[in-house]
C-alpha angles and dihedrals in degrees: 000000000000121000121214111254094243088054094051094049090051091052090051092050092049090049091052091049092053089050099045098039095088091051093049088048091054091045091052091047091052092049091056101031115186122216112272117248110201120206125197108197098183118088109230116229139170132046122016091207116146091239120048122194110214121200102225128152113255112268119249118266114287114264098187093263127094090223095090130104145090111342122243120240088274095054099255114138115244115224112248094236090057089051088051090051093051091050090047091053092048091051090046090052091052094046092048093044092231143085114274099219107158135016132186095221146340137194138188137208130186108217144151115257124202099235144029091260093058091241097302112084118182123234110289094014119123108209119212116230117237138092113296122180119226149134125276104207118190121193128191119192125206092267087060094252114147130210131192125209132173124210123191115241095245087054093237100120137029125199125202095216107176145319128222120221136015095338090061088046091051093057090056123092121267109266118251114241115247140162112290114244095246119145130101128294116287135183139209144153138241111248138195095213142326092259131120113000097336096110092046095049093047087057093046086056090049089235118167100186138054126194131212131176116227139168130214089247100058099062091214102120097092094050090047092051094048093049094051095046093048090056091048100255133127115233136221115197118202104206124194140152132211119289085235092065098052096087096044112118110263095008095128092056093045092051091046091053090050095052090047090056092048089052089051090053088061109268109167093208137007126204108205105222128322133254094344092169092078131064092238088074104022129040117277110255093018100074103133133144092213091057092046088050090059086056093047093047094053090043095047091051094048091045095051091045090053095046124353092203096058111110112233114209122188115239108276114239129232102255105235144140094188094118097047092112091065097046095282096293142076140155088275102046150336130231108255096239092053091046092049090051092049090051090052093049089050093057101256097139091078092058098056141066093199138012112244120224144166132220115178107130102075122131096166137061118286086239091064123093095175139021102077105149090220098058138289099271109152097242090063092071131060101227096047092044091053091045096052091051100047099027096085093052104065107239097335110147122244126235116202101215086179129024123156149138121229119224128168093202109134091017134069125275119306117258117259099265090054097040090113088078094052096109100046115111133213088242090056091047092055094044094047096048090052093049090046090056090048091050094046095049093048097045095063086215097097125068100174137022119192117186120221102244149000107176116358115145103190110117113169134088083338103045097196093154089063088068093047119116091211104071127214091263091055095254123130114194092165090058091056093045093049092044088059094056104032124085 
């Protein structure tokens, strides 16, 4: 039988439509992709350890594509990052003690970690330094809580690294009750020693506090406390260890025990570490506010157990926006505002009486909120520096553990890295410190203001003497100015 040409053409068109319809349907779906909802049907069980060893077969040799891995039942290779996600979800379920059924979002990143534990060693594990490839898996649940897990590239081990939000806080110890900070605003200065005219100048400035930085290894805390009290001053001890110690097994417990003993010896305030948001003070590749919060929590409880009246101050951060181009964080450091926010999310607020902060880069009056010739970055100004530190902690007071104005007057030119302070005069230093004290006291947001510094004499690549209130000729205009405004 012969078909008319028009009928034959119609049949061919209909056949093509049947063949192409699935492809068009897929294209339409891709054009309007919907968020992926991930479902884990297995109920996790077993250990809740932070690291979970998973018995998987070694993946096939890398072909240069991520689409390699153990085949599904139908023989289709599973991308390695998908396998890493599955392992991460299983480990998260074990950690939380419940089935992870739905998540709002997840992401993966293949990166080099700085040690064999992918930056998250479990208690008792000694991580070997060196580059190790692995997956950073970030999971967000429908409550907005985020969890971070690291999976080795060979898929043999999964580390529960940290969580952000109330879940992380729930894993922390209950805070020991202690006396609230309370009290009126007070001021002091960081000193080198009690020699020469230091004590007399402190009294001229009507300062009630001194600050000294110590470490567990120098055995100087008791002597410092006794010396301060014998002169009628309260003492803030800024206590920090070496960044190389942070990853040692049991170090957080050892550090906490030490600061607890220092509190029992009579320290009036203890600052727990110093500038932990940069790799000069915390290990490269391990800078993490959730990790620091673990140290702070252990230290707070030990301090309050040793002396409930000791003020606990969180380690003041290095004020910086250097890492803003990478989301405010990198292996070498985090911007202070991002780090403060991470601390608050991890529950740090319940383990401090006061938020530690530094302000030592000012070259304009504390009254100014603009006009710095460098730029208008918030850390340049007194008010915005204070706000970015205490803002995430919901009404918690701030403690300036360093505040100072650098001036070369009486010395030579400042080294290149500090040339921004070249035009500040001693008269401005005195005026601005006095105004900072008045603003702090009147704000109600500052409990303690420690000037950096009273009597340092080093003036080289690190021109500490340029910040000193006592100038090289023995005068102290800032002492007179502060004495006129402090009670």
